[in-house]
C-alpha positions as CSV (number, residue, x, y, z in Angstrom):
1,X,-19.3,-24.6,8.2
2,X,-19.0,-21.2,10.1
3,X,-22.3,-19.4,9.7
4,X,-21.6,-15.7,8.6
5,X,-23.9,-13.0,6.6
6,X,-24.6,-11.8,3.5
7,X,-22.1,-8.9,3.7
8,X,-19.8,-10.6,4.9
9,X,-19.5,-13.2,2.4
10,X,-19.8,-10.3,-0.8
11,X,-17.2,-8.0,1.0
12,X,-14.7,-7.2,-1.2
13,X,-16.5,-8.6,-4.4
14,X,-15.9,-6.3,-8.1
15,X,-19.4,-4.8,-8.4
16,X,-19.7,-7.3,-11.6
17,X,-19.3,-10.4,-9.1
18,X,-21.3,-8.6,-6.7
19,X,-24.2,-8.4,-9.4
20,X,-23.9,-11.6,-10.3
21,X,-24.2,-13.1,-7.2
22,X,-26.4,-11.5,-5.8
23,X,-29.0,-12.5,-9.3
24,X,-28.3,-16.0,-8.0
25,X,-29.5,-15.5,-4.2
26,X,-32.5,-13.4,-5.6
27,X,-33.5,-16.1,-7.8
28,X,-32.9,-18.9,-5.0
29,X,-34.8,-16.7,-2.5
30,X,-38.2,-16.6,-5.0
31,X,-38.2,-20.6,-4.8
32,X,-41.2,-21.6,-2.5
33,X,-40.0,-22.8,1.5
34,X,-36.1,-22.0,0.4
35,X,-33.9,-21.4,3.4
36,X,-30.7,-19.2,2.6
37,X,-27.4,-20.6,5.1
38,X,-24.4,-17.9,4.4
39,X,-21.2,-19.1,5.4
40,X,-18.0,-17.7,5.3
41,X,-17.2,-18.9,1.7
42,X,-20.4,-19.8,-0.1
43,X,-24.3,-19.5,0.2
44,X,-26.6,-22.7,0.6
45,X,-30.2,-23.1,-0.6
46,X,-32.1,-25.5,1.4
47,X,-35.6,-27.2,1.9
48,X,-35.1,-29.9,4.0
49,X,-31.6,-31.0,2.2
50,X,-29.2,-28.4,0.5
51,X,-29.8,-28.8,-3.3
52,X,-27.8,-26.1,-4.2
53,X,-25.1,-23.8,-3.4
54,X,-22.4,-21.3,-4.7
55,X,-19.2,-19.2,-4.3
56,X,-17.4,-16.5,-6.4
57,X,-14.0,-17.6,-7.7
58,X,-11.6,-15.5,-10.2
59,X,-15.2,-13.7,-11.6
60,X,-17.1,-17.1,-11.5
61,X,-19.7,-17.8,-10.4
62,X,-19.1,-21.6,-9.2
63,X,-22.8,-23.6,-8.2
64,X,-23.0,-27.1,-7.1
65,X,-26.4,-28.4,-8.2
66,X,-28.1,-31.5,-6.9
67,X,-30.1,-33.0,-9.2
68,X,-31.7,-37.5,-9.3
69,X,-30.2,-37.7,-12.6
70,X,-27.5,-36.6,-14.7
71,X,-28.1,-33.4,-16.7
72,X,-26.2,-32.2,-19.5
73,X,-25.9,-28.4,-19.9
74,X,-23.2,-26.3,-22.1
75,X,-21.5,-25.0,-19.0
76,X,-21.3,-28.4,-16.8
77,X,-18.1,-28.9,-15.8
78,X,-18.3,-32.0,-14.0
79,X,-21.1,-34.6,-12.2
80,X,-20.9,-37.0,-9.8
81,X,-22.7,-39.1,-7.3
82,X,-22.7,-37.6,-3.8
83,X,-25.1,-40.2,-2.4
84,X,-26.5,-43.7,-4.3
85,X,-29.5,-41.2,-5.6
86,X,-27.9,-37.8,-5.7
87,X,-25.7,-36.3,-8.7
88,X,-24.3,-33.2,-8.3
89,X,-23.7,-31.1,-11.1
90,X,-20.5,-28.2,-11.0
91,X,-21.4,-25.5,-13.4
92,X,-19.5,-22.4,-13.8
93,X,-21.6,-19.5,-14.5
94,X,-20.0,-15.9,-15.7
95,X,-23.3,-13.8,-16.8
96,X,-26.7,-13.2,-15.3
97,X,-27.8,-14.7,-19.0
98,X,-25.9,-17.7,-18.2
99,X,-27.5,-17.8,-14.8
100,X,-31.0,-17.8,-16.3
101,X,-29.7,-21.3,-18.6
102,X,-28.8,-23.0,-15.3
103,X,-32.4,-21.9,-13.4
104,X,-34.2,-24.4,-14.8
105,X,-31.8,-27.3,-13.1
106,X,-31.9,-25.3,-10.1
107,X,-35.9,-25.2,-9.9
108,X,-35.6,-28.9,-10.6
109,X,-33.2,-29.4,-8.1
110,X,-35.4,-27.4,-5.4
111,X,-38.4,-29.8,-6.5
112,X,-36.4,-33.0,-6.4
113,X,-33.6,-32.9,-3.8
114,X,-34.9,-30.3,-1.8
115,X,-37.3,-32.0,0.1
116,X,-35.1,-34.8,0.7
117,X,-34.3,-38.3,-0.5
118,X,-35.4,-41.5,0.9
C-alpha cells in the first residue's frame, strides 16, 4: 500500500464523515503502543501486527477488526478466517455512538492480535 497523510486521506470528506473517521482515529491512538499507518485509501492500527483498519465509503465507516474468535455484534456484516487463528470481522459504523459499541472488540483485537500470533 502507498503511504499517505491523514490530511490526504480525509480530503473531501463531509464534516459528519470526518467527525466519525476522526473519532475512530482518536480512540485507536489512545491504545498503548499503537502505531498508525495511513495509506491512500485506509488507515490501519498495529502493534506488531495490524489489528484494525478502517475506511469511509458512502458515509459509513467500514472497519476490519481482527480477533482470535468469532464475535457477534449487531453491526457485523461479515466474519471470515484470514489465518488459521485470526478471524476478520467487517463492521459498518454510521455514528460515534455505534463506534463506541465496537470499541470493546477493537481493544480485544489490540490485546490479542496486535502483539502477533504464533
